[in-house]
C-alpha positions as CSV (number, residue, x, y, z in Angstrom):
1,M,182.8,-167.7,-5.4
2,A,179.6,-167.7,-7.2
3,G,179.6,-166.4,-10.7
4,P,177.2,-163.7,-12.0
5,Q,173.6,-164.5,-11.8
6,P,171.7,-164.8,-15.1
7,Q,169.7,-161.7,-15.9
8,H,166.0,-162.2,-16.6
9,A,164.0,-159.9,-18.8
10,P,161.4,-158.0,-16.8
11,D,157.9,-159.5,-16.8
12,N,155.6,-157.0,-18.4
13,S,152.6,-159.3,-18.5
14,D,150.8,-157.4,-15.8
15,T,151.4,-154.1,-17.6
16,L,150.1,-155.5,-20.9
17,E,147.0,-157.0,-19.2
18,H,146.2,-153.7,-17.5
19,A,146.6,-151.9,-20.8
20,I,144.3,-154.2,-22.6
21,A,141.7,-153.9,-19.8
22,G,142.0,-150.1,-20.0
23,V,141.3,-150.1,-23.8
24,A,138.4,-152.5,-23.3
25,A,136.9,-150.4,-20.5
26,A,137.2,-147.2,-22.6
27,M,135.1,-148.9,-25.3
28,A,132.6,-150.4,-22.8
29,D,130.0,-147.7,-23.1
30,P,127.4,-147.3,-25.8
31,S,127.9,-143.5,-26.1
32,R,131.7,-143.9,-26.5
33,V,131.1,-146.6,-29.1
34,R,128.8,-144.2,-31.0
35,M,131.6,-141.6,-31.0
36,L,134.2,-144.1,-32.3
37,S,131.8,-145.3,-34.9
38,A,131.2,-141.7,-36.1
39,L,134.9,-141.1,-36.3
40,M,135.2,-144.2,-38.6
41,D,134.3,-142.0,-41.5
42,G,137.9,-140.7,-41.4
43,R,137.0,-137.1,-40.6
44,A,137.9,-135.0,-37.5
45,W,134.7,-134.1,-35.6
46,T,134.0,-131.3,-33.1
47,A,132.8,-132.0,-29.6
48,T,129.5,-130.4,-30.5
49,E,129.0,-132.8,-33.4
50,L,129.9,-135.8,-31.3
51,C,127.6,-134.6,-28.6
52,A,124.8,-134.6,-31.1
53,V,125.7,-138.1,-32.3
54,T,125.5,-139.5,-28.7
55,D,122.6,-137.4,-27.6
56,V,124.1,-136.7,-24.2
57,A,124.8,-133.5,-22.3
58,P,128.0,-131.5,-23.3
59,S,129.6,-132.2,-19.9
60,T,128.9,-135.9,-20.3
61,A,130.3,-135.9,-23.9
62,S,133.4,-134.1,-22.6
63,A,134.0,-136.8,-20.0
64,H,133.6,-139.5,-22.7
65,L,136.1,-137.8,-25.0
66,N,138.6,-137.4,-22.2
67,R,138.3,-141.1,-21.5
68,L,138.9,-142.0,-25.1
69,I,141.9,-139.7,-25.3
70,N,143.4,-141.1,-22.2
71,S,143.0,-144.6,-23.6
72,G,144.8,-143.7,-26.8
73,L,141.9,-144.4,-29.0
74,I,141.4,-140.8,-30.2
75,V,143.4,-137.6,-30.3
76,C,142.4,-133.9,-30.1
77,V,143.7,-131.6,-32.7
78,A,143.6,-127.8,-32.2
79,Q,142.9,-125.6,-35.3
80,G,142.8,-122.0,-34.3
81,R,140.2,-121.6,-31.6
82,H,138.5,-124.9,-32.6
83,R,139.2,-128.4,-31.3
84,Y,138.7,-131.5,-33.3
85,Y,138.7,-135.1,-32.5
86,R,139.8,-138.0,-34.7
87,L,140.8,-141.6,-34.3
88,T,144.5,-142.1,-33.4
89,G,145.2,-144.0,-36.6
90,S,144.3,-146.9,-38.9
91,D,145.2,-149.5,-36.3
92,V,142.5,-148.2,-34.0
93,A,140.1,-148.1,-37.0
94,A,141.0,-151.8,-37.7
95,L,140.3,-152.7,-34.1
96,I,136.9,-151.1,-34.2
97,E,136.0,-152.8,-37.5
98,N,137.0,-156.2,-36.1
99,M,135.0,-155.5,-32.9
100,M,132.0,-154.8,-35.1
101,G,132.5,-158.1,-36.9
102,V,132.9,-160.1,-33.6
103,S,129.9,-158.3,-32.1
104,W,127.7,-158.9,-35.2
105,Q,128.1,-162.6,-34.7
106,R,126.6,-162.3,-31.2
107,I,123.4,-160.8,-32.5
108,A,120.7,-163.4,-32.6
109,A,118.5,-161.7,-35.2
110,P,119.2,-163.2,-38.6
111,E,118.1,-160.1,-40.6
112,S,120.5,-157.2,-40.8
113,S,119.2,-153.8,-39.9
114,T,122.1,-152.1,-41.8
115,P,120.9,-150.1,-44.8
116,A,121.6,-151.9,-48.1
117,S,123.5,-148.9,-49.4
118,L,125.9,-148.9,-46.4
119,R,126.5,-152.6,-46.9
120,T,127.3,-152.0,-50.6
121,A,130.0,-149.4,-50.1
122,R,131.2,-147.4,-47.1
123,T,134.5,-146.1,-45.7
124,C,136.5,-148.0,-43.1
125,Y,138.4,-145.0,-41.7
126,D,140.5,-144.1,-44.8
127,H,139.8,-147.0,-47.1
128,L,136.9,-148.6,-48.8
129,A,134.7,-151.3,-47.2
130,G,131.5,-153.1,-47.9
131,E,130.4,-155.5,-50.6
132,V,132.2,-153.7,-53.5
133,A,135.4,-153.5,-51.6
134,V,135.3,-157.2,-50.8
135,Q,134.8,-158.0,-54.4
136,I,137.7,-155.8,-55.4
137,Y,139.9,-157.5,-52.9
138,A,138.9,-160.9,-54.3
139,V,139.7,-159.9,-57.8
140,M,143.0,-158.5,-56.8
141,A,143.9,-161.8,-55.0
142,Q,142.7,-163.9,-57.9
143,Q,144.5,-161.9,-60.6
144,G,147.7,-161.5,-58.6
145,W,147.7,-157.8,-57.7
146,I,148.4,-158.9,-54.1
147,T,150.1,-161.9,-52.5
148,P,147.7,-164.8,-51.6
149,E,147.7,-163.7,-47.9
150,G,147.2,-160.1,-48.8
151,S,150.3,-158.8,-47.0
152,A,152.0,-157.2,-50.0
153,V,151.3,-155.8,-53.5
154,T,153.0,-157.8,-56.2
155,L,155.1,-156.3,-59.1
156,Y,152.1,-157.0,-61.4
157,G,149.9,-155.2,-58.9
158,E,152.1,-152.2,-58.8
159,Q,151.8,-152.0,-62.6
160,Q,148.0,-152.2,-62.3
161,F,147.8,-149.6,-59.6
162,A,150.0,-147.3,-61.7
163,A,147.6,-147.8,-64.7
164,L,144.9,-146.4,-62.4
165,R,147.2,-143.5,-61.6
166,I,147.8,-144.7,-58.0
167,D,151.3,-144.2,-56.6
168,L,152.3,-146.7,-53.9
169,S,155.8,-145.5,-53.5
170,Q,155.4,-143.5,-50.3
171,P,153.8,-145.6,-47.6
172,G,155.9,-144.0,-44.8
173,R,155.7,-146.1,-41.6
174,R,152.4,-147.5,-42.5
175,K,151.9,-151.1,-43.6
176,G,151.9,-151.1,-47.3
177,C,149.1,-153.6,-47.8
178,C,146.9,-155.9,-45.7
179,G,143.6,-157.6,-45.6
180,C,141.1,-155.9,-43.3
181,L,138.1,-158.1,-42.2
182,D,134.9,-156.5,-43.3
183,W,132.3,-156.7,-40.5
184,S,129.2,-156.9,-42.7
185,E,130.6,-159.2,-45.4
186,R,132.8,-161.4,-43.1
187,R,135.5,-161.4,-45.8
188,F,138.5,-159.2,-46.4
189,H,138.7,-155.8,-48.1
190,L,142.0,-154.0,-48.9
191,G,143.5,-152.1,-46.1
192,G,146.9,-150.5,-45.4
193,Y,148.5,-147.8,-47.5
194,A,147.3,-149.4,-50.7
195,G,143.7,-149.4,-49.5
196,A,143.9,-145.8,-48.6
197,A,145.5,-144.8,-51.9
198,L,142.8,-146.7,-53.8
199,L,139.9,-144.8,-52.0
200,T,141.7,-141.5,-52.5
201,A,142.1,-142.2,-56.2
202,F,138.5,-143.3,-56.7
203,D,137.4,-140.1,-55.0
204,A,139.8,-137.8,-57.0
205,Q,138.9,-139.4,-60.3
206,G,135.1,-139.0,-59.7
207,W,134.4,-142.7,-59.4
208,L,132.5,-142.1,-56.1
209,T,131.0,-139.4,-53.9
210,R,131.2,-139.1,-50.2
211,Q,128.6,-137.4,-48.0
212,P,130.4,-135.5,-45.1
213,G,129.6,-137.0,-41.7
214,Y,128.5,-140.4,-43.1
215,R,130.5,-143.6,-43.9
216,E,128.3,-144.4,-46.9
217,V,129.8,-143.7,-50.4
218,A,127.9,-143.8,-53.7
219,F,129.5,-144.8,-57.0
220,T,129.0,-142.4,-59.9
221,A,128.1,-143.5,-63.4
222,A,131.8,-143.2,-64.3
223,G,132.7,-145.3,-61.3
224,I,130.2,-148.0,-62.2
225,R,131.7,-148.2,-65.7
226,Q,135.2,-148.4,-64.3
227,L,134.3,-151.1,-61.8
228,R,133.0,-153.2,-64.7
229,Q,136.0,-152.5,-67.0
230,V,138.8,-152.8,-64.4
231,F,137.5,-155.4,-61.9
232,D,134.6,-157.0,-63.8
233,I,132.2,-156.0,-61.1
234,T,128.6,-155.1,-62.0
235,L,127.1,-152.8,-59.5
236,R,123.4,-153.1,-59.0
């Protein structure tokens, strides 16, 4: 009598392939890419605002938003009688940032059309990106605030963050620290909970200002002084 047949794990490769194709298809439209890029500032936007960004008819914008929701890239949040749209989370923001980096390498023109101020400092969803952020990450890695691969904050780093009045003790389910590839600089800036906490602290302490609706941030006089004192970064 034959013994029990070995059980094989179900093959989910087809499901995964279709899921990847679905996400890629949802992003394969310039208008939807503009919506996702706008949402990279970390805010929740109304359909009317996103309609203006894409310069399409409201009905078309609604169809695009539904496509992005169904793909899991964005979520709709109801606030009273208003509906707002935002990225599903930091993992989606990281995907978009990486897509920007990969796509940028495919552009033949050697000169960047990105404004210099945006390359200097901007938001990447809920953390800081751009030239300044890349320099901060490099200093942290060199001085031992983070591990060499950027996957964790060291004990020394925790002390340095605490000196800046930044609490890293409540990351929740989010990755505590990671390197996020900066699309314009092609190097890493600080992501994860530590990156978000750093941007929040810079904002709260008046080191920078943010213009609603835009990813660009500007460092204040106090912020420029602190960048020099804490990270030895001289901002032009």
